[in-house]
N, CA, C and O atoms as a CHARMM CRD file, in Angstrom:
* protein
*
  400
    1    1 PRO  N    217.64800 140.01400  70.29500 PROA 1      0.00000
    2    1 PRO  CA   216.85900 138.79000  70.68700 PROA 1      0.00000
    3    1 PRO  C    216.02000 139.27000  72.08800 PROA 1      0.00000
    4    1 PRO  O    216.50000 140.12100  72.83700 PROA 1      0.00000
    5    2 THR  N    214.85100 138.69300  72.32000 PROA 2      0.00000
    6    2 THR  CA   213.92700 139.04200  73.47400 PROA 2      0.00000
    7    2 THR  C    214.16400 137.63100  74.23900 PROA 2      0.00000
    8    2 THR  O    214.80500 136.69100  73.76700 PROA 2      0.00000
    9    3 PRO  N    213.46500 137.65900  75.63600 PROA 3      0.00000
   10    3 PRO  CA   213.74100 136.44700  76.23500 PROA 3      0.00000
   11    3 PRO  C    213.22500 135.14100  75.79200 PROA 3      0.00000
   12    3 PRO  O    213.64900 134.03200  76.11800 PROA 3      0.00000
   13    4 THR  N    212.28700 135.41700  75.03100 PROA 4      0.00000
   14    4 THR  CA   211.58900 134.07100  74.50000 PROA 4      0.00000
   15    4 THR  C    212.34900 133.66500  73.02700 PROA 4      0.00000
   16    4 THR  O    212.24100 132.53900  72.54300 PROA 4      0.00000
   17    5 GLN  N    213.03300 134.61900  72.47400 PROA 5      0.00000
   18    5 GLN  CA   213.76300 134.27300  71.26400 PROA 5      0.00000
   19    5 GLN  C    215.40600 134.09200  71.59300 PROA 5      0.00000
   20    5 GLN  O    215.98800 135.14700  71.84800 PROA 5      0.00000
   21    6 PRO  N    216.08900 133.04500  71.61000 PROA 6      0.00000
   22    6 PRO  CA   217.44400 132.94600  71.64800 PROA 6      0.00000
   23    6 PRO  C    217.96800 133.36500  70.52600 PROA 6      0.00000
   24    6 PRO  O    217.39700 133.17600  69.45200 PROA 6      0.00000
   25    7 PRO  N    219.25000 134.05800  70.64000 PROA 7      0.00000
   26    7 PRO  CA   220.07400 134.58800  69.48300 PROA 7      0.00000
   27    7 PRO  C    220.30700 133.68300  68.60400 PROA 7      0.00000
   28    7 PRO  O    220.49900 132.53300  68.99900 PROA 7      0.00000
   29    8 SER  N    220.33900 133.94300  67.40000 PROA 8      0.00000
   30    8 SER  CA   220.89100 133.23500  66.15600 PROA 8      0.00000
   31    8 SER  C    219.99300 131.75300  65.93400 PROA 8      0.00000
   32    8 SER  O    220.45800 130.68800  65.52800 PROA 8      0.00000
   33    9 VAL  N    218.88700 131.97700  66.24200 PROA 9      0.00000
   34    9 VAL  CA   217.85800 130.83400  66.08300 PROA 9      0.00000
   35    9 VAL  C    217.06100 131.00100  64.70500 PROA 9      0.00000
   36    9 VAL  O    216.13500 131.80800  64.78500 PROA 9      0.00000
   37   10 PRO  N    217.20500 130.51400  63.69800 PROA 10     0.00000
   38   10 PRO  CA   216.53800 130.57400  62.51100 PROA 10     0.00000
   39   10 PRO  C    215.10200 130.30800  62.82900 PROA 10     0.00000
   40   10 PRO  O    214.73900 129.59500  63.76400 PROA 10     0.00000
   41   11 HSD  N    214.14500 131.05000  61.82700 PROA 11     0.00000
   42   11 HSD  CA   212.86200 131.03700  61.65700 PROA 11     0.00000
   43   11 HSD  C    212.12300 130.53400  60.40900 PROA 11     0.00000
   44   11 HSD  O    210.90800 130.47400  60.22000 PROA 11     0.00000
   45   12 SER  N    213.01200 130.23000  59.70000 PROA 12     0.00000
   46   12 SER  CA   213.14900 129.72800  58.38200 PROA 12     0.00000
   47   12 SER  C    214.14500 129.07100  57.75700 PROA 12     0.00000
   48   12 SER  O    215.30800 129.21900  58.13200 PROA 12     0.00000
   49   13 THR  N    213.77300 128.16000  56.59600 PROA 13     0.00000
   50   13 THR  CA   214.57900 126.89500  56.20900 PROA 13     0.00000
   51   13 THR  C    215.64100 127.37600  55.27700 PROA 13     0.00000
   52   13 THR  O    215.68700 128.55200  54.91800 PROA 13     0.00000
   53   14 VAL  N    216.42300 126.54600  54.91700 PROA 14     0.00000
   54   14 VAL  CA   217.71600 126.75900  53.99300 PROA 14     0.00000
   55   14 VAL  C    217.10600 127.38500  52.65100 PROA 14     0.00000
   56   14 VAL  O    217.81600 128.08100  51.92500 PROA 14     0.00000
   57   15 THR  N    215.97000 127.15800  52.39200 PROA 15     0.00000
   58   15 THR  CA   215.17600 127.85100  50.99800 PROA 15     0.00000
   59   15 THR  C    214.40500 128.87800  51.32100 PROA 15     0.00000
   60   15 THR  O    213.66800 129.39300  50.48000 PROA 15     0.00000
   61   16 GLY  N    214.48200 129.36800  52.75500 PROA 16     0.00000
   62   16 GLY  CA   213.70600 130.78700  52.88600 PROA 16     0.00000
   63   16 GLY  C    212.18700 130.49300  53.37800 PROA 16     0.00000
   64   16 GLY  O    211.60000 131.33600  54.05600 PROA 16     0.00000
   65   17 LYS  N    211.62900 129.38700  53.04800 PROA 17     0.00000
   66   17 LYS  CA   210.27300 129.15600  53.87900 PROA 17     0.00000
   67   17 LYS  C    210.29400 129.67200  55.30400 PROA 17     0.00000
   68   17 LYS  O    211.24600 129.58800  56.08100 PROA 17     0.00000
   69   18 PRO  N    209.24600 130.15400  55.51100 PROA 18     0.00000
   70   18 PRO  CA   209.06400 130.36800  57.10700 PROA 18     0.00000
   71   18 PRO  C    208.71700 129.06300  57.83000 PROA 18     0.00000
   72   18 PRO  O    208.17700 128.06500  57.35300 PROA 18     0.00000
   73   19 CYS  N    209.11200 129.26500  59.00000 PROA 19     0.00000
   74   19 CYS  CA   208.70000 128.06500  60.02000 PROA 19     0.00000
   75   19 CYS  C    207.21200 128.04600  60.44100 PROA 19     0.00000
   76   19 CYS  O    206.61400 129.10500  60.63100 PROA 19     0.00000
   77   20 LEU  N    206.62000 126.85900  60.58400 PROA 20     0.00000
   78   20 LEU  CA   205.51100 126.88800  61.39800 PROA 20     0.00000
   79   20 LEU  C    205.78200 126.72300  63.02400 PROA 20     0.00000
   80   20 LEU  O    206.77700 126.13700  63.44800 PROA 20     0.00000
   81   21 SER  N    204.71700 127.34600  63.93300 PROA 21     0.00000
   82   21 SER  CA   204.85100 126.97400  65.12900 PROA 21     0.00000
   83   21 SER  C    204.86200 125.82800  65.45300 PROA 21     0.00000
   84   21 SER  O    204.28900 125.09200  64.64900 PROA 21     0.00000
   85   22 TRP  N    205.41400 125.20500  66.58400 PROA 22     0.00000
   86   22 TRP  CA   205.32800 123.68400  66.93500 PROA 22     0.00000
   87   22 TRP  C    203.82600 123.68400  67.53400 PROA 22     0.00000
   88   22 TRP  O    203.16100 122.64800  67.51900 PROA 22     0.00000
   89   23 THR  N    203.37500 124.76400  68.00500 PROA 23     0.00000
   90   23 THR  CA   201.82800 124.57700  68.22000 PROA 23     0.00000
   91   23 THR  C    200.77400 124.86300  67.36700 PROA 23     0.00000
   92   23 THR  O    199.64000 125.07800  67.79500 PROA 23     0.00000
   93   24 ASP  N    201.12400 124.88500  65.95300 PROA 24     0.00000
   94   24 ASP  CA   200.07000 125.26200  64.94800 PROA 24     0.00000
   95   24 ASP  C    199.25300 123.95600  65.02000 PROA 24     0.00000
   96   24 ASP  O    199.66700 122.85700  65.39000 PROA 24     0.00000
   97   25 PRO  N    197.98500 124.28800  64.58700 PROA 25     0.00000
   98   25 PRO  CA   196.98700 123.13100  64.64200 PROA 25     0.00000
   99   25 PRO  C    197.14600 122.36000  63.60000 PROA 25     0.00000
  100   25 PRO  O    196.49100 121.33600  63.79300 PROA 25     0.00000
  101   26 TRP  N    197.92200 122.31800  62.14500 PROA 26     0.00000
  102   26 TRP  CA   198.37800 121.18500  61.56200 PROA 26     0.00000
  103   26 TRP  C    199.73200 120.75700  61.94100 PROA 26     0.00000
  104   26 TRP  O    200.08000 119.76200  61.30400 PROA 26     0.00000
  105   27 VAL  N    200.47300 121.12500  62.65000 PROA 27     0.00000
  106   27 VAL  CA   201.53100 120.75900  63.38700 PROA 27     0.00000
  107   27 VAL  C    201.21400 119.96600  64.40300 PROA 27     0.00000
  108   27 VAL  O    202.05100 119.09600  64.64500 PROA 27     0.00000
  109   28 LEU  N    200.09100 119.99800  65.19700 PROA 28     0.00000
  110   28 LEU  CA   200.01200 119.19400  66.46200 PROA 28     0.00000
  111   28 LEU  C    199.30100 117.87200  65.98500 PROA 28     0.00000
  112   28 LEU  O    198.92100 117.04400  66.81300 PROA 28     0.00000
  113   29 GLN  N    199.12700 117.68800  64.59000 PROA 29     0.00000
  114   29 GLN  CA   198.66100 116.60000  64.14000 PROA 29     0.00000
  115   29 GLN  C    199.57700 115.69500  63.63900 PROA 29     0.00000
  116   29 GLN  O    199.17100 114.61100  63.22100 PROA 29     0.00000
  117   30 GLN  N    201.03800 116.04300  63.61300 PROA 30     0.00000
  118   30 GLN  CA   202.28200 115.25500  63.21800 PROA 30     0.00000
  119   30 GLN  C    202.79800 114.72100  64.48400 PROA 30     0.00000
  120   30 GLN  O    202.47800 115.04500  65.62800 PROA 30     0.00000
  121   31 GLN  N    203.76700 113.72900  64.03300 PROA 31     0.00000
  122   31 GLN  CA   204.40800 113.16900  65.06300 PROA 31     0.00000
  123   31 GLN  C    205.27200 113.95900  65.96500 PROA 31     0.00000
  124   31 GLN  O    205.38700 113.56900  67.12700 PROA 31     0.00000
  125   32 TYR  N    205.78300 114.83200  65.64200 PROA 32     0.00000
  126   32 TYR  CA   206.72400 115.77400  66.53500 PROA 32     0.00000
  127   32 TYR  C    205.88200 117.31100  66.69000 PROA 32     0.00000
  128   32 TYR  O    205.49700 117.87700  65.66700 PROA 32     0.00000
  129   33 HSD  N    205.65500 117.87800  67.97000 PROA 33     0.00000
  130   33 HSD  CA   204.75700 118.79700  68.16900 PROA 33     0.00000
  131   33 HSD  C    204.89000 119.11000  69.48300 PROA 33     0.00000
  132   33 HSD  O    205.45100 118.29200  70.21200 PROA 33     0.00000
  133   34 ALA  N    204.47600 120.15500  69.94100 PROA 34     0.00000
  134   34 ALA  CA   204.47700 120.55200  71.36400 PROA 34     0.00000
  135   34 ALA  C    203.43000 120.79600  72.17800 PROA 34     0.00000
  136   34 ALA  O    203.29400 121.62000  73.08300 PROA 34     0.00000
  137   35 GLY  N    202.52200 119.76000  71.62700 PROA 35     0.00000
  138   35 GLY  CA   201.26700 119.38400  72.35400 PROA 35     0.00000
  139   35 GLY  C    201.32700 118.51300  73.61300 PROA 35     0.00000
  140   35 GLY  O    200.30800 118.33700  74.28200 PROA 35     0.00000
  141   36 GLY  N    202.55000 117.94000  73.96200 PROA 36     0.00000
  142   36 GLY  CA   202.73700 117.16400  74.90900 PROA 36     0.00000
  143   36 GLY  C    204.04800 117.24900  75.41500 PROA 36     0.00000
  144   36 GLY  O    204.89800 118.01300  74.95600 PROA 36     0.00000
  145   37 SER  N    204.26300 116.29000  76.57800 PROA 37     0.00000
  146   37 SER  CA   205.72300 116.32100  76.85600 PROA 37     0.00000
  147   37 SER  C    206.88800 115.53600  76.40500 PROA 37     0.00000
  148   37 SER  O    208.00100 115.53100  76.92900 PROA 37     0.00000
  149   38 ASP  N    206.44900 114.78900  75.23900 PROA 38     0.00000
  150   38 ASP  CA   207.34300 113.67800  74.71200 PROA 38     0.00000
  151   38 ASP  C    208.70200 114.39100  74.35400 PROA 38     0.00000
  152   38 ASP  O    209.82000 114.09600  74.77300 PROA 38     0.00000
  153   39 TYR  N    208.32500 115.46900  73.42100 PROA 39     0.00000
  154   39 TYR  CA   209.63900 116.04100  73.06100 PROA 39     0.00000
  155   39 TYR  C    209.95200 117.23500  73.63300 PROA 39     0.00000
  156   39 TYR  O    210.42100 118.18300  73.00300 PROA 39     0.00000
  157   40 ALA  N    209.74200 117.23400  74.66400 PROA 40     0.00000
  158   40 ALA  CA   210.13100 118.64900  75.68200 PROA 40     0.00000
  159   40 ALA  C    211.79100 118.90200  75.85400 PROA 40     0.00000
  160   40 ALA  O    212.31500 119.99600  76.06900 PROA 40     0.00000
  161   41 TYR  N    212.33300 117.88800  75.73600 PROA 41     0.00000
  162   41 TYR  CA   213.64100 117.82800  75.74300 PROA 41     0.00000
  163   41 TYR  C    214.20200 118.64700  74.72600 PROA 41     0.00000
  164   41 TYR  O    215.17400 119.36000  74.97200 PROA 41     0.00000
  165   42 ALA  N    213.57700 118.59500  73.41100 PROA 42     0.00000
  166   42 ALA  CA   213.92800 119.20700  72.42800 PROA 42     0.00000
  167   42 ALA  C    213.90900 120.70800  72.09500 PROA 42     0.00000
  168   42 ALA  O    214.50800 121.23400  71.15800 PROA 42     0.00000
  169   43 GLY  N    213.07400 121.36100  73.06900 PROA 43     0.00000
  170   43 GLY  CA   212.65800 122.46900  73.23900 PROA 43     0.00000
  171   43 GLY  C    211.49100 122.96100  72.33600 PROA 43     0.00000
  172   43 GLY  O    211.45200 124.12200  71.93000 PROA 43     0.00000
  173   44 LEU  N    210.59700 122.08700  72.05400 PROA 44     0.00000
  174   44 LEU  CA   209.60300 122.24000  71.12700 PROA 44     0.00000
  175   44 LEU  C    208.57200 122.88100  72.07800 PROA 44     0.00000
  176   44 LEU  O    208.30700 122.31300  73.13700 PROA 44     0.00000
  177   45 GLY  N    207.91500 124.17800  71.70100 PROA 45     0.00000
  178   45 GLY  CA   206.92900 124.97100  72.53600 PROA 45     0.00000
  179   45 GLY  C    206.25900 125.91100  71.59300 PROA 45     0.00000
  180   45 GLY  O    206.13100 125.65100  70.39700 PROA 45     0.00000
  181   46 PRO  N    205.83000 127.02100  72.15800 PROA 46     0.00000
  182   46 PRO  CA   204.82500 128.01800  71.15000 PROA 46     0.00000
  183   46 PRO  C    205.78900 128.92700  70.65800 PROA 46     0.00000
  184   46 PRO  O    205.98700 130.05300  71.11300 PROA 46     0.00000
  185   47 HSD  N    206.51800 128.27500  69.49300 PROA 47     0.00000
  186   47 HSD  CA   207.34700 129.30600  68.65200 PROA 47     0.00000
  187   47 HSD  C    207.75200 128.54300  67.55400 PROA 47     0.00000
  188   47 HSD  O    207.52400 127.33300  67.56300 PROA 47     0.00000
  189   48 ASP  N    208.35200 129.10200  66.55300 PROA 48     0.00000
  190   48 ASP  CA   208.66900 128.62700  65.16000 PROA 48     0.00000
  191   48 ASP  C    210.13900 128.29700  65.05100 PROA 48     0.00000
  192   48 ASP  O    210.60000 128.15200  63.91800 PROA 48     0.00000
  193   49 TYR  N    211.02500 128.14600  66.23500 PROA 49     0.00000
  194   49 TYR  CA   212.64700 128.26200  66.13300 PROA 49     0.00000
  195   49 TYR  C    212.64000 126.74400  65.28600 PROA 49     0.00000
  196   49 TYR  O    211.68400 125.96900  65.25100 PROA 49     0.00000
  197   50 CYS  N    213.87200 126.56400  64.67200 PROA 50     0.00000
  198   50 CYS  CA   214.19300 125.16100  64.18400 PROA 50     0.00000
  199   50 CYS  C    214.90800 124.50100  65.38300 PROA 50     0.00000
  200   50 CYS  O    215.63400 124.98300  66.25300 PROA 50     0.00000
  201   51 ARG  N    214.49400 123.30300  65.16300 PROA 51     0.00000
  202   51 ARG  CA   214.84800 122.23600  66.24400 PROA 51     0.00000
  203   51 ARG  C    215.46200 120.99800  65.60100 PROA 51     0.00000
  204   51 ARG  O    215.35500 120.75400  64.39900 PROA 51     0.00000
  205   52 SER  N    216.09900 120.24600  66.46000 PROA 52     0.00000
  206   52 SER  CA   216.49100 119.06700  65.88900 PROA 52     0.00000
  207   52 SER  C    216.25000 118.04400  66.67700 PROA 52     0.00000
  208   52 SER  O    216.98200 117.73300  67.61600 PROA 52     0.00000
  209   53 VAL  N    214.87400 117.25900  66.24900 PROA 53     0.00000
  210   53 VAL  CA   214.10500 116.46300  67.14100 PROA 53     0.00000
  211   53 VAL  C    213.68800 115.30700  66.21500 PROA 53     0.00000
  212   53 VAL  O    213.41800 115.54600  65.03800 PROA 53     0.00000
  213   54 GLY  N    213.63300 114.13800  66.68300 PROA 54     0.00000
  214   54 GLY  CA   213.28200 112.92800  66.01800 PROA 54     0.00000
  215   54 GLY  C    214.57700 111.99300  65.87200 PROA 54     0.00000
  216   54 GLY  O    215.71200 112.46100  65.96200 PROA 54     0.00000
  217   55 ARG  N    214.31000 110.58700  65.63100 PROA 55     0.00000
  218   55 ARG  CA   215.23000 109.47600  65.63200 PROA 55     0.00000
  219   55 ARG  C    216.23400 109.75100  64.28100 PROA 55     0.00000
  220   55 ARG  O    217.44800 109.54800  64.26600 PROA 55     0.00000
  221   56 TRP  N    215.55900 110.17300  63.35400 PROA 56     0.00000
  222   56 TRP  CA   216.44100 110.47000  61.83100 PROA 56     0.00000
  223   56 TRP  C    216.59900 111.84100  61.70800 PROA 56     0.00000
  224   56 TRP  O    216.53500 112.27200  60.55700 PROA 56     0.00000
  225   57 SER  N    216.79700 112.67800  62.65000 PROA 57     0.00000
  226   57 SER  CA   217.17300 114.06700  62.64800 PROA 57     0.00000
  227   57 SER  C    218.71900 114.28500  62.25300 PROA 57     0.00000
  228   57 SER  O    219.54800 114.23500  63.16100 PROA 57     0.00000
  229   58 PHE  N    219.13300 114.52300  60.94000 PROA 58     0.00000
  230   58 PHE  CA   220.17400 114.95900  60.53600 PROA 58     0.00000
  231   58 PHE  C    220.47400 116.40700  60.59400 PROA 58     0.00000
  232   58 PHE  O    221.61300 116.83800  60.41700 PROA 58     0.00000
  233   59 CYS  N    219.57600 117.06500  60.81200 PROA 59     0.00000
  234   59 CYS  CA   219.55700 118.64000  60.83200 PROA 59     0.00000
  235   59 CYS  C    218.70800 119.18300  61.96200 PROA 59     0.00000
  236   59 CYS  O    217.97200 118.53900  62.70900 PROA 59     0.00000
  237   60 ALA  N    218.89900 120.24400  61.95300 PROA 60     0.00000
  238   60 ALA  CA   217.91900 121.11600  62.51700 PROA 60     0.00000
  239   60 ALA  C    217.00600 121.56400  61.55500 PROA 60     0.00000
  240   60 ALA  O    217.38800 121.86800  60.42500 PROA 60     0.00000
  241   61 TRP  N    215.49400 121.65000  62.00100 PROA 61     0.00000
  242   61 TRP  CA   214.46300 121.53600  61.03200 PROA 61     0.00000
  243   61 TRP  C    213.23800 121.91500  61.60700 PROA 61     0.00000
  244   61 TRP  O    212.95500 121.74500  62.79300 PROA 61     0.00000
  245   62 CYS  N    212.41300 122.50300  60.64100 PROA 62     0.00000
  246   62 CYS  CA   210.95500 122.71300  61.22900 PROA 62     0.00000
  247   62 CYS  C    209.97000 122.39300  60.08600 PROA 62     0.00000
  248   62 CYS  O    210.33200 122.16700  58.93100 PROA 62     0.00000
  249   63 TYR  N    208.53100 122.39500  60.56700 PROA 63     0.00000
  250   63 TYR  CA   207.57600 121.98400  59.44800 PROA 63     0.00000
  251   63 TYR  C    207.28700 123.49000  58.76300 PROA 63     0.00000
  252   63 TYR  O    207.35000 124.56900  59.35300 PROA 63     0.00000
  253   64 VAL  N    206.95400 123.25900  57.35100 PROA 64     0.00000
  254   64 VAL  CA   206.66100 124.47400  56.59100 PROA 64     0.00000
  255   64 VAL  C    205.37400 124.13500  55.89200 PROA 64     0.00000
  256   64 VAL  O    204.72800 123.08900  55.95600 PROA 64     0.00000
  257   65 ARG  N    205.15400 125.12700  55.27600 PROA 65     0.00000
  258   65 ARG  CA   203.61000 125.06000  54.45300 PROA 65     0.00000
  259   65 ARG  C    204.28100 124.72600  53.05300 PROA 65     0.00000
  260   65 ARG  O    205.01100 125.57300  52.53900 PROA 65     0.00000
  261   66 SER  N    204.07600 123.64000  52.49200 PROA 66     0.00000
  262   66 SER  CA   204.40800 123.43000  51.09700 PROA 66     0.00000
  263   66 SER  C    203.53800 122.28600  50.39800 PROA 66     0.00000
  264   66 SER  O    202.97800 121.42500  51.07600 PROA 66     0.00000
  265   67 SER  N    203.47100 122.31800  49.26700 PROA 67     0.00000
  266   67 SER  CA   202.61500 121.47600  48.48700 PROA 67     0.00000
  267   67 SER  C    203.80600 120.04100  48.17200 PROA 67     0.00000
  268   67 SER  O    203.46300 118.96300  47.68800 PROA 67     0.00000
  269   68 ARG  N    205.07700 120.38000  48.55600 PROA 68     0.00000
  270   68 ARG  CA   206.03600 119.32100  48.11900 PROA 68     0.00000
  271   68 ARG  C    206.46400 118.45900  49.10800 PROA 68     0.00000
  272   68 ARG  O    206.71400 117.26600  48.93300 PROA 68     0.00000
  273   69 ARG  N    206.56900 119.20800  50.39200 PROA 69     0.00000
  274   69 ARG  CA   207.03800 118.61700  51.79600 PROA 69     0.00000
  275   69 ARG  C    206.86100 119.09100  52.79900 PROA 69     0.00000
  276   69 ARG  O    206.81200 120.31500  52.91400 PROA 69     0.00000
  277   70 GLN  N    206.72800 118.35500  53.71100 PROA 70     0.00000
  278   70 GLN  CA   206.24700 118.78700  55.29000 PROA 70     0.00000
  279   70 GLN  C    207.20000 119.46100  56.30000 PROA 70     0.00000
  280   70 GLN  O    206.84600 120.01100  57.34300 PROA 70     0.00000
  281   71 TRP  N    208.50400 119.33300  55.82200 PROA 71     0.00000
  282   71 TRP  CA   209.45200 119.64000  56.73100 PROA 71     0.00000
  283   71 TRP  C    210.81100 120.22200  55.89900 PROA 71     0.00000
  284   71 TRP  O    211.05400 119.65600  54.83300 PROA 71     0.00000
  285   72 GLU  N    211.56400 121.14300  56.25700 PROA 72     0.00000
  286   72 GLU  CA   212.70100 121.34300  55.48200 PROA 72     0.00000
  287   72 GLU  C    213.78500 121.70600  56.61300 PROA 72     0.00000
  288   72 GLU  O    213.47400 122.24600  57.67500 PROA 72     0.00000
  289   73 CYS  N    215.05200 121.35700  56.26700 PROA 73     0.00000
  290   73 CYS  CA   216.24900 121.96300  57.17000 PROA 73     0.00000
  291   73 CYS  C    216.48900 123.30100  57.23200 PROA 73     0.00000
  292   73 CYS  O    216.08900 124.13700  56.42200 PROA 73     0.00000
  293   74 CYS  N    217.26800 123.52700  58.38100 PROA 74     0.00000
  294   74 CYS  CA   217.40900 124.90700  58.56500 PROA 74     0.00000
  295   74 CYS  C    218.96500 124.68400  58.76300 PROA 74     0.00000
  296   74 CYS  O    219.55300 123.63000  59.00600 PROA 74     0.00000
  297   75 ASP  N    219.56100 126.18000  58.56500 PROA 75     0.00000
  298   75 ASP  CA   221.18400 126.17500  58.63100 PROA 75     0.00000
  299   75 ASP  C    221.30400 126.75500  60.04000 PROA 75     0.00000
  300   75 ASP  O    221.23200 127.98300  60.05700 PROA 75     0.00000
  301   76 ILE  N    221.44300 126.25700  61.03600 PROA 76     0.00000
  302   76 ILE  CA   221.98500 127.04100  62.24800 PROA 76     0.00000
  303   76 ILE  C    223.32600 127.15000  62.83000 PROA 76     0.00000
  304   76 ILE  O    223.63700 127.61800  63.92500 PROA 76     0.00000
  305   77 GLY  N    224.25700 126.51200  61.68700 PROA 77     0.00000
  306   77 GLY  CA   225.26900 126.37100  62.19100 PROA 77     0.00000
  307   77 GLY  C    226.09000 125.21900  63.02400 PROA 77     0.00000
  308   77 GLY  O    225.35100 124.24800  63.18700 PROA 77     0.00000
  309   78 PRO  N    227.32200 125.03600  63.57100 PROA 78     0.00000
  310   78 PRO  CA   227.59400 124.02700  64.40000 PROA 78     0.00000
  311   78 PRO  C    226.84800 123.83400  65.49400 PROA 78     0.00000
  312   78 PRO  O    226.08900 124.75200  65.80700 PROA 78     0.00000
  313   79 ALA  N    226.88200 122.63200  66.31500 PROA 79     0.00000
  314   79 ALA  CA   226.19100 122.45300  67.60900 PROA 79     0.00000
  315   79 ALA  C    227.34900 122.82000  68.53300 PROA 79     0.00000
  316   79 ALA  O    228.57500 122.71100  68.50500 PROA 79     0.00000
  317   80 ALA  N    226.41000 123.31000  69.37900 PROA 80     0.00000
  318   80 ALA  CA   227.27800 123.89100  70.77000 PROA 80     0.00000
  319   80 ALA  C    227.55300 122.81200  71.72500 PROA 80     0.00000
  320   80 ALA  O    227.01600 121.70800  71.62500 PROA 80     0.00000
  321   81 GLU  N    228.37200 123.11800  72.63500 PROA 81     0.00000
  322   81 GLU  CA   228.63100 122.07300  73.61400 PROA 81     0.00000
  323   81 GLU  C    227.63300 121.90300  74.54200 PROA 81     0.00000
  324   81 GLU  O    227.66200 120.87700  75.22100 PROA 81     0.00000
  325   82 GLN  N    226.65700 122.79500  74.72600 PROA 82     0.00000
  326   82 GLN  CA   225.43100 122.46300  75.62700 PROA 82     0.00000
  327   82 GLN  C    224.24800 121.67100  74.96200 PROA 82     0.00000
  328   82 GLN  O    223.20100 121.29700  75.49100 PROA 82     0.00000
  329   83 CYS  N    224.66200 121.51700  73.71300 PROA 83     0.00000
  330   83 CYS  CA   223.30000 120.83600  72.93100 PROA 83     0.00000
  331   83 CYS  C    223.27600 119.40000  73.35800 PROA 83     0.00000
  332   83 CYS  O    224.28100 118.72500  73.58000 PROA 83     0.00000
  333   84 ALA  N    222.12500 119.02600  73.44700 PROA 84     0.00000
  334   84 ALA  CA   221.92200 117.63500  74.12500 PROA 84     0.00000
  335   84 ALA  C    221.70700 116.57700  72.98900 PROA 84     0.00000
  336   84 ALA  O    220.91900 117.07400  72.18400 PROA 84     0.00000
  337   85 ALA  N    221.96600 115.71900  72.71900 PROA 85     0.00000
  338   85 ALA  CA   221.71400 114.80200  71.66100 PROA 85     0.00000
  339   85 ALA  C    220.53200 114.10300  72.02500 PROA 85     0.00000
  340   85 ALA  O    220.20800 114.12300  73.21200 PROA 85     0.00000
  341   86 ASP  N    219.67700 113.34900  71.01800 PROA 86     0.00000
  342   86 ASP  CA   218.45000 112.57500  71.11700 PROA 86     0.00000
  343   86 ASP  C    219.06100 111.21400  71.35400 PROA 86     0.00000
  344   86 ASP  O    219.63800 110.59500  70.46000 PROA 86     0.00000
  345   87 PRO  N    218.91000 110.75700  72.62100 PROA 87     0.00000
  346   87 PRO  CA   219.62000 109.59300  73.08700 PROA 87     0.00000
  347   87 PRO  C    219.00400 108.38200  72.11300 PROA 87     0.00000
  348   87 PRO  O    219.64100 107.32900  72.12500 PROA 87     0.00000
  349   88 SER  N    217.87700 108.45000  71.31800 PROA 88     0.00000
  350   88 SER  CA   217.59900 107.26700  70.58600 PROA 88     0.00000
  351   88 SER  C    217.92300 107.35400  69.36800 PROA 88     0.00000
  352   88 SER  O    217.49200 106.45000  68.65300 PROA 88     0.00000
  353   89 ALA  N    218.83900 108.51800  68.65900 PROA 89     0.00000
  354   89 ALA  CA   219.31000 108.65700  67.45200 PROA 89     0.00000
  355   89 ALA  C    220.24500 107.71200  67.15700 PROA 89     0.00000
  356   89 ALA  O    220.85200 107.20000  68.09700 PROA 89     0.00000
  357   90 PRO  N    220.53800 107.29700  65.76900 PROA 90     0.00000
  358   90 PRO  CA   221.46800 106.50000  65.56000 PROA 90     0.00000
  359   90 PRO  C    222.83800 107.33000  65.59100 PROA 90     0.00000
  360   90 PRO  O    222.73700 108.54500  65.41800 PROA 90     0.00000
  361   91 ALA  N    224.02200 106.82100  65.78300 PROA 91     0.00000
  362   91 ALA  CA   225.28500 107.34300  65.90300 PROA 91     0.00000
  363   91 ALA  C    225.54500 108.04700  64.52800 PROA 91     0.00000
  364   91 ALA  O    226.01100 109.18600  64.51500 PROA 91     0.00000
  365   92 THR  N    225.24100 107.36600  63.34700 PROA 92     0.00000
  366   92 THR  CA   225.68300 108.13000  62.12200 PROA 92     0.00000
  367   92 THR  C    224.43100 107.87500  61.13400 PROA 92     0.00000
  368   92 THR  O    223.42800 107.20500  61.37600 PROA 92     0.00000
  369   93 TRP  N    224.71800 108.50800  60.08300 PROA 93     0.00000
  370   93 TRP  CA   223.40600 108.33300  59.03000 PROA 93     0.00000
  371   93 TRP  C    223.43000 107.13700  58.46400 PROA 93     0.00000
  372   93 TRP  O    222.34300 106.60600  58.23600 PROA 93     0.00000
  373   94 ALA  N    224.56300 106.49700  58.13600 PROA 94     0.00000
  374   94 ALA  CA   224.48300 105.14500  57.49500 PROA 94     0.00000
  375   94 ALA  C    223.88600 104.08800  58.77500 PROA 94     0.00000
  376   94 ALA  O    223.22200 103.08700  58.50700 PROA 94     0.00000
  377   95 GLU  N    224.16000 104.40000  59.87300 PROA 95     0.00000
  378   95 GLU  CA   223.62300 103.44500  60.94300 PROA 95     0.00000
  379   95 GLU  C    222.05400 103.56900  60.90600 PROA 95     0.00000
  380   95 GLU  O    221.28100 102.61600  60.81200 PROA 95     0.00000
  381   96 GLY  N    221.77300 104.65500  60.98000 PROA 96     0.00000
  382   96 GLY  CA   220.26900 105.17300  60.62100 PROA 96     0.00000
  383   96 GLY  C    219.46000 104.42900  59.64700 PROA 96     0.00000
  384   96 GLY  O    218.33600 103.95600  59.81300 PROA 96     0.00000
  385   97 ARG  N    220.19900 104.40100  58.61800 PROA 97     0.00000
  386   97 ARG  CA   219.54700 103.59000  57.48400 PROA 97     0.00000
  387   97 ARG  C    219.42700 102.11100  57.33800 PROA 97     0.00000
  388   97 ARG  O    218.77700 101.43500  56.54000 PROA 97     0.00000
  389   98 GLY  N    220.36500 101.72900  58.49200 PROA 98     0.00000
  390   98 GLY  CA   220.42400 100.30700  58.57600 PROA 98     0.00000
  391   98 GLY  C    221.56100  99.87000  57.83500 PROA 98     0.00000
  392   98 GLY  O    221.59600  98.64000  57.83900 PROA 98     0.00000
  393   99 ALA  N    222.54100 100.40000  57.17800 PROA 99     0.00000
  394   99 ALA  CA   223.89200 100.14200  56.52700 PROA 99     0.00000
  395   99 ALA  C    224.80500  99.61400  57.51400 PROA 99     0.00000
  396   99 ALA  O    224.74900  99.99900  58.68200 PROA 99     0.00000
  397  100 ALA  N    225.72900  98.66800  57.07600 PROA 100    0.00000
  398  100 ALA  CA   226.71100  98.30600  58.26200 PROA 100    0.00000
  399  100 ALA  C    227.91600  99.32600  58.08000 PROA 100    0.00000
  400  100 ALA  O    228.86700  99.30400  58.86200 PROA 100    0.00000
């Protein structure tokens, strides 16, 4: 790893698609991107590392070039103690869906 690349941070999804940079021109038009400070807490920046960002984020993910979907999950293993949770995220997947 280099100083700008943390160890064990995937640059591709569980299906092997390469991640787009969070500063890619197409990504900058999406809700989550590195073009401002709204999601700086999630580590979005000029890189293509998988991140867990967003209210409904149940996995670390990244944007991909695909005709079928805009993003895919990445397998990054279990969360480390120093990982910060999104304070606006639901506690459970069912809660996020509005289920009781």
